N, C-alpha and C positions, 0 to 999 in steps of 0.2 A: 258457611253460608258459599256457595258457588262462584267465585268472582274470576275475570280475566282481568287483566292485565294490561294495558297497553301504555307505552312509551317513549317517546319520540320515534316515533314510528314516520320512516322517513322511503318513498317509492318515485324514483323517474320513468319514463320512457322513451330513449334517446335523450332529446335539450329537453325535454318537457318535465314539471315537476308536479306529480300527482297530487301528493301528500307530503307538508313537509314538517317533520316534527310535530308529529299528532300525540294528542295524551287521550286515555280515556278510560272507564271501567263498564265493564259488561255483569251486572249481576241477577240473581237470581232473578226470575216473573220481572226481566225487565221487556219492554217490546218496544223495538225499535224502529222506526223506519227511517234507511239511507235512500236517499233522493240528490239530484244534483246534476247539472247538464251531462248529456252524453259525452264520455272522454275525459272525465274530469275521476276519475278512478275509482269509479263506486265495486265495481269486478275486482279489480285489485287489489280494493282492501282488503273484498272477503278471501279470497285466494292468500293474501297473505296468511288471515286471522287462520286459515284451512291449513295450512303448511306447503300449501303446492307451489308457491315461490315465497322466495325470504325475502325480505325487507331489505332494501339496502344499507337504513339504519334502524334501529332502535330493539328494544327487547319485545317480548312478551310472556306471563307468568300467569301460567294459570295452576287447581291444586293438584295432585296427583289423580290420577285415571280420568281426569278433564274429558268430555267427551261429544266433538265438535260434530254436528249433522250435515252438508253441505249440497244444496238442490244448486247446478249450475246451470246456466242460462242454458249451453247447451250439454243434454248429456250426455255421459262416459257411460255407456251402458255394454257388454259382452253382447253381438249381435247375435251371435252360434246360442245363447243360450233360453232356455222358453221363458216365460214372464215371470211366473214363478220359483225357476231357481234363481232371475234377478231379482228378484224382489230379496227371498232367503241366501242375499249372495254376500251375507255382513256374517263375520266373525263370532258374534256373539254365541252364546253356549243355546242361549234361546231358539236361535235359528235353528240351529245344529237338529235342536231338538223336535220342531216345528217341521222343518225339510224330512228326519225320521218319520217323525208319523201319518206327513201327507203321503210319501213313499209305500208305508205300507198301509195305510187306506185303500191306495190306489189298486194296488195290490190284492186285498182283501175282497174288496168289490168285485173282482172281477173271477175269485175263486176263492168262495168262502168256507167251502169244506177242504180246503187243500190242508192238514193238521197243519205243517211249516209254515204258511201263510200269516194261519189263523195263532201260533208262538209269537211269532212277528209282532202281531198286532197287538195283541196282548203287554209286549216288551214294551212296544212305542207308547200303551197309553197308560204304563208306571210310569215311562218317564216323564210320561205327561206331567202325570198327577203330583212325580216327585218335584220336579221343577216349578210348579204350580206355571205353570203353559200356556191354559186355556184363558187365558182374558188376554195374552198377547194372541193367543190364535184368533179369540175373535174382534179381537180389536183390527189385525188387519184383515179382515174381511169385512170389517164395515168399511175401511179405508179404501177397500178394492172394489167395492159396491158402490160405495160414494164417491169413486173418480169414477165407476164405468167400465171398471176395467175386468171380465165376465171370461172372455178364455184364455185361462191361465196355461195351458200348451202351448198357445203361439208362440212363434221365435218372437225375438226380438226384431231381428234382420227384416223380419216381412211390417212391421207397423210403420206405419206413418211420423214424420214428426211431430205431432203431437200426440198422438199416442206415445209414443217411445218419455214426455215430457210426462207425463200421468204415471206411467211404468216410475219413472226417476221420481217423482214428489213418492207414491205411494213407499217407495224402497224409503227413503229419509224421515219419512214421516214416523215410518214404524222403529227406526234405533233409536226412539226416545232419546235423543243427545242430554248435554249439559246447556249446550248452544246449539241451538238448530235457526242455521244458515240459509232461506229461501231466494233466488233469483228470479225474477218476473214468474211465480209460482202461478199465476192466476191466467200466462200467457195457454190460453186452448183447451180451461176450464169451460163448461155450462154454468146457469148460472147458479143452477139448483147446489153444483160442485164448488160453487166460488161462498155460497152462503154457508152450506155444510163448513165449510177449511175455516171461516169467519170463528163459527160456530168452535171448532175441535180447535182452534188455537186461544181464542178466549179463556178453555179450560187447560190450556198444555202446563204442566210444573216448571218446566226448563227457562231459558231463555230465548229471547226470538230478536233475529236480525234480518230485516227484509228490505230487500229493491223493490220496487214493484210503480208500476204508473196510475195505476185504480188508487183513484184519490179515495172513492166510497170504501172500499177495503181499508186502507189507511188509515180512515175515520174509525173504523172498528175496529182493528186491530192495534194498534201503537198509540201507546201512551208517553214517547218521545221520537222528534222526529232528527236527522243527525244531517244535515246539509252538508257537500262536500265541495268546496266552489275555490279556485284561485292556489287550493294547496293547502288549504286549511278548514278546519270540520269544526262546526261548530251546531251546537246543541239547545234545541229549547222542549220545554217540557210541553203534553199533552199532545192530540193527536191533529193531524193535516190540518182540519180547521184551525185550532192554535197556532199552529207552524204562522200558516197565512196570514190573520190578524198579527202575531208578533213581528213578520215581518215589516209587515206595512208599518206596525208604529217606527219597530227601528230605521227604515230607510227615510220617513218623515224627519226622525228627528237628526239626523247622515244628512240628511239636506239642508235641514236648519243650520249646522255646525256650518256644513260646507260655505251659504252664503257666509257665515257671521266671518269666515277665513278669508274670503275673497273679501267683502271690506276692509280688512285688517289689512288685509296683502298691499292693497291701492294705495290708504293712508301709508301704510311702512314705507312702500312705495318713490310715494313725492315726496319722502323726507330722504329718502337716502341719494336721490337727485339731485337735492340739493348742495350734492358734499359733506357731508358731515365727518368731519375730524375723529381718529379713535382716540383721545387725548385722555380723556377721564374716561373711569372704568365703567360708567350708568352708558358714555357714548359706546362703546366698544359693545358691551353687554344689548344695547339697542341692535346694534349693528350684527353681531349671531344669532338673535332672537330672526331678524327678516330673514337672513338667510335659510334657519331650518323652517319659518315661514314658508319663503318661495320652493324649497323641496318641498314640500308637503303639498301647497298649495300644485306646484305645477308637473307635481307627479302624473303617470298616465293612471286614469281612474280604471282601478279591478272592479268591475259589477257586473252582474248579468245583468244587461240588456234585453228588452224586448223586439220580437221578432214585429217590427210594425210594415207590412205589406201590403201594397196597395197597389195590384198589379191587372193594368187594363186586361181587356177581354173581347173577343167578336159580340156582334150583336146575336141575343136569340132568340127566333122566330117562337109561335105561339106551337107552333107541333114540333115538339121534342122526341118522343119514345112511348111509340107505341104498342103494346102483345095484342093479339089475337088469336083466340083458343090453341095456345102453344101447347106442346106437349113432349116431353124430351125424359130420352131413360139414357141410363148408361151400366150395362150391364144390366142386371135385374135391377140394379135401384131407379125407383121411379123419381123424377126430377119434377117435373112439371106436367101436368093433365089440365090439358083444356087451359089452363091460366089464362085470362086476359086483362090487363092491368095499361092505365092511362097515365102518362108521366107527363106530367108540364111542367115551362116555362116556372122558375126561382122556386120548386116546390122543393121540399129535402127527409128522403126517404130514408127508412131506418130499417135493415134488414137483418134479422137475429136468428134465432134459434138452434138447437142442436148440433151437436159437431156433424156432418158427415151426411147434412141434409139435404144440399145443392146449394147453399148461399152462395159462394165464390161462383158457384156452374151458371147460377142468373146473369153475375156480371160479367162472365164468359162470354156468353150468348150475348150480351146488348153491346159487347167492346166487337164482336166480328168473330171470336176465334171459335166459339162451339157456335157447328151449325142446330138446326131446331130438327125432331124428326116428323114434326106436325105444326101447322099455324105458321102466322107472318108477323116477321117484326117490322117494325115500321120505325125507320129514325129520319128524324128532318133534315132538312137540306142545311139549316142552317148550324147543325149542330156540331162541334169542333168539342172531342172528347179528349178526358185528359185520366188515366186510368193508371192508378198507384197498385201494383200488386201485392200482395203476400209477400213472395221471394221477389228481391229484387231483383232487375234486369241482369249480365252477364257485365262486371267492369272488369276493364284492364287495370290488375295489378298496379302496375308500372306509368300508368297511366297520373298525371297531377292534376290537382284539384279545378282550380282551374282551366285546363287544357278539354277536361269530361263538361264544365259547362258551357264551353266557347264551341262547343257542336253546335248550341241551341242557336248562336249567336254572339256579338260583342254586349246585345243590354236587350233589355224591354221596354216601354211603354207603363209608365202606371196610369192609375184611376184619373189623373190630369192631364193628359199626354206628355208628359215627361220621364226625358229616357233615364233611365238607371241602367248604369254599367255592371259589368257579372260581379268586376271588384265588389260593389257598391249591395251589391244582392247579397253575396257571400260573407260581408262583414253583420247584415241586417239578421243572419241565421246564425250568427256565434259564431263563425269562422274568421278571427283576426288575421290580416293581411298576414302575419307569419305564416300563417296555417297555408295560404294561396298554393304554393309549389311543393306544398306539399304530398309524398305519395301517398295514393289513396289505398296501398295494403297497411300504410299505420295509419289506418285510422280505427277507432273501434266499431262493433255493429253499430248502436248504435248513428254512430254517425256517418256510416257510410246511407242510412235510411233517410236520415236527415236530408243529406245531401240528392239522394235520391228525388222526394218529396220535393224540393228544390227547384227539381229538370223539369218535373214536372208542371209544375206551375209556370215557369218560364215560358214554357209551350200555349198559355194562355188560353185555358180552353175553356168555355162557357159548361161543361156537364162533366163534374168529376166524377169519378167512380171512386171509392176509397175501401180496398180491402184491406179486414184488422187496419187500421193504419194507429192504433192505439201502441200496439206490439213493439216493443225495443226503441218508442220512439220518449226520451222523457218529458216529464210534469213542466217541464217548464216551453218545450215547443209545442206539444200539444195544445198547454192554454192558448197560446196566440194562433194554432190551426182551428182555434172554436171560434177566436175573433176574428179571424180572414175566413172561414164559411158564414160566419152572421153579415159581413158584409160582403159578400158571391154576387153578385148576377148574374148566377146562371142559377140550373140543375146539383144540385150534389143528391148521391146513391152510394149511402154507406155499412157495408158488413162490420159489424162493431159486433165485441160480448163485453166491452166495457161501459158499465150502468150511468155513468158518469157524463162519460162522452157523450153518448144517445142521448140524456136529456138535454145537451147543450144543443146538437145541431140536428136532431130530426124531430118531426112532428106528425108524420105518418109510417107507420110499423109494417113491412111485412113480419111474418112467423112463420119461420118454415118447423115443420112437424113433423116432417116424413114422410115417406111416400106420397109427394106431390099433394100433401094438405098443405096450402099457405093460408095463413090468419093474414085479418087483416086490422088495424087498430087506431083509432086518431087522438093523437096525442103526446104526452110524456109517455118514457118504458116505465117509470116508476110507477105512474099512472095504472100502462096495463098487468104490470106486476102482482098489484094491488088488486085488481077488481079479477085477474084470474087466481089469486090464491087467497085473499084475503091478508096475506105478509107479505113482504118483499124478500123477509128473511125465510127461508126454507126450513124444514123443523127433518131431521131426519126419517128417510122415507120408510114405511111402513118394512117392506119388503128386507132390510135387512133382519131382521127378527126371523124369516126365512132360510136364512143360508145353512144349508144342509151338511150336516157332518163334521161342524165347526164348532163345534161346542163340548166337554165330556156328557153333558145330558144327550147331546144329538149324536152322541159315536154309535155306530150299527151295532147292533147286538145279533150275535148268531141268533137263531129261530130254536129259544128255548123254549117256547108255550104251545101248545098243543089246543090253542083256540078253532070252533071252525071258522072259515068266512062263509059268506054267502053263497048263494048258488053262482051268481056273477062270476064274482072275485075270484073262485075257485076254476073257474074259466078262462077270467084274466091272467093265474099265475100260469097256469096249465101251458100258457101261449107264449107270457110276457119275455122269458128266455130266450125261445126264436125269434122274435119278434125284436129285442136290441142288439142277435148278430146279427141279424138282417140290416140295420141300421150302420152297424160296426163294417160289413163289409162294404156294405155304400162308400161309406166316406173311407174307405181304400183302395177302394175304387178311382175314386176322384181324388187321393193324394198318389195315385200313380199314375195319372192323368196328369197332376201338377210337376210331375218331372220331368213330364214328357214336352209340357209345352212350351222348354226352351223361353226363348223372350219376347212371347207373343203376349201380352203384361194386359191386355182387357179381355183375354180369355182368362189369363192367371185370377186375375181377380171376380172374374166370374165364378167358378172353380173355388175358391177362397172362402167367397160369402153361400155357397152349397156347402161346404164342410163346415161354416158355422151353424147353416141350419139344423146341419145334422146333428153337431155337438150340442144345440139348445134341447130336440129331439131326446137324443141318448142322456142324457141329462134329467130330461121329466121321466122318461122311462124306470129309469136307476134310483128316481126319489121313488118310483111308483114301487118298484120290486122289492126295498128295502119296506116298506110299509107293508106290504102283504106277509111277506116273506119271517114278520114277527106273529102271525098268523097263523100262517099253513100249516097244515097237517106234515106228515112225513108221506 
């Protein structure tokens, strides 16, 4: 059995202890969900296990040739590489064989009659056969298809952050290591990709260690939950639901024990005040027990408190947000097409759909950041917007936490009209007083997002726009945010891919399907999935069966048969190569224009879209050419 053993692992960050002498085993087929408040050291633990950072103390033991694959929260990819080269950048022999085959295949597709090219392709096929690399190749293409990675020749540096995360996920999965560690793998994934990933990990033969905020994902994948809290590691059997139940039971028992200890302490304190003399052994023992009990009762309690914030807000009138015949294009992408929507007071609107369809752009329109091409945006006079964006505002790294929030004011009024100081707000948001003077550059990414969220809420808006609020926030913060929104006396519009979060906060859905098509649904998101697909768990799409040239049987062969084509096919065969040449020339011209466009990013995006469309046409023509070539006569 392949087992990783950790003994007395200790890691600190400045004066903060992240984990203190923790011990654990990770065995084959373990499915571990690692949770904890942002800043408690989850990513640091993964970095230690991946040997990116050495621990301050402790040891790691693994068998010889034990492999670890690690998807980091921020991918570390070579931006100059193509997607295909980046994915196969591993040192495994099978990756080298597949890279050689891919290059030989590309050359053969362009020059099938060239003897040297034919010979190279034949050698590549032989290597694939000898190393039984066809299954790996097929698995690679399935993974890429499921993660919606299609243009493998695109440079990594031209991809968005979300696209780079998906490429890094594909790269990590393809390695098939003994221990697969994934830090927020569902960020930037569409629902079908998340459902596929759940199925893929369920069948994975190695061990899994996953950090994620996605509670449905944890329920489907994990068979253990590990919680990092105040330097200690607590292990719970079962999935996330089982953890919640066990945690509640433990906290109830701890409360009962604390109450008993407090009562006993009061009794012993009264006895001590009577002035007992330590003349006898029994009296001295009782005095010693009192001192021990006093230390336990009066010690600062290390407990993850709930973020229970009920802030006041301005009154919201009946008129909130109305869009009338709104139309918007960005480049050639249609975002809105004669779209009309009335959003009223106290509504809970969830916006979801595939990446790149314009969900965040709609929030930017409402916030006045993006102007419509046509139509009317009407915002009510009483509306006070609070906009939590995917990318947080620039924060001076040398500014201190309390100074950052003091820019809003010395405090806020709660729902009862009582003043809450910035210090109290920070404590309610899990920033203890010892951290209030901390420089922002010392915070983790999740802690910065929590601080940013608090700043938005301190402005006491009555209409909240939330763009992917679940990304990089811990589960505890999300739970309280959901509770806050449930009691929020205003309108909430949220863009999210988190199924659990959408179920909790939205009862009216806008589903972006692309090209300006927007569906409406009233009800919970899982009800929408059930109605749309018959099952919330998506199966592997049929199109993965038609990935061309990626299995041995599908590999292109020299045209060795003399079967006649139909008359129409003969005409098609005579012209198809010139049509491919024309498309390739058009693509070359566009790429030349891109090189000459400088920093005109709008024009570059338009040209890139045209190149992608041409790539699809070229692929379709090449697939057709391969079919016709098998039956064409000389």
